[in-house]
C-alpha positions in Angstrom: 70.4 -30.8 98.6 67.5 -31.1 96.2 68.0 -30.9 92.5 65.5 -29.3 90.1 64.7 -32.8 88.8 63.3 -33.7 92.2 60.8 -30.9 92.0 57.2 -31.4 90.8 55.5 -29.1 88.3 53.6 -27.7 91.3 56.8 -26.9 93.2 58.2 -25.1 90.1 55.1 -23.1 89.7 55.1 -22.1 93.4 58.8 -21.2 93.4 58.3 -19.1 90.2 55.3 -17.3 91.8 57.1 -16.6 95.0 60.2 -15.3 93.2 58.0 -13.0 91.0 56.2 -11.8 94.1 59.5 -10.7 95.5 60.1 -13.3 98.2 63.8 -13.5 99.0 65.7 -16.2 97.1 67.3 -17.4 100.3 63.9 -18.1 101.9 62.6 -19.9 98.8 65.8 -21.9 98.4 65.7 -22.9 102.1 62.1 -24.1 101.8 63.0 -26.4 98.9 66.6 -27.1 99.9 67.9 -25.6 96.6 70.7 -23.3 95.6 69.6 -19.7 95.3 70.9 -19.8 91.7 68.4 -22.5 90.8 65.6 -20.2 92.2 66.8 -17.5 89.8 66.9 -20.0 86.9 63.4 -21.0 87.6 62.2 -17.4 87.9 63.7 -16.3 84.6 62.6 -19.5 82.7 66.0 -21.0 82.2 64.6 -24.1 84.0 61.2 -25.4 83.0 60.0 -22.4 81.0 56.9 -24.4 80.1 55.5 -23.9 83.6 53.8 -20.7 84.6 53.6 -19.2 88.1 51.1 -20.5 90.5 48.3 -18.3 91.8 49.2 -17.6 95.5 47.3 -15.9 98.3 48.9 -13.0 100.1 50.2 -15.2 103.0 51.5 -18.1 100.9 55.0 -19.0 102.0 55.3 -22.7 101.1 53.9 -25.5 99.1 51.3 -26.9 101.6 48.6 -24.2 101.3 48.4 -23.6 97.6 44.8 -22.9 96.7 44.9 -23.3 92.9 46.6 -25.3 90.3 49.7 -24.0 88.4 49.1 -22.2 85.2 50.7 -24.0 82.2 51.8 -22.1 79.2 52.0 -23.8 75.8 
């Protein structure tokens, strides 16, 4: 199983965007081999609150086809 320390900033941004979009935690967790609780922690900013959600297209379901960089909040 992956830990959140293994995730890149880009991964965190994508996970956050997918969770905010309403994708099921189980699907996101499966894609990144995470616990669903970690997906919730990322979504609500308990893990890496400094990273904003990525901009996803309507069909985005994983990390490979991201079209733009993650938004970083200061």
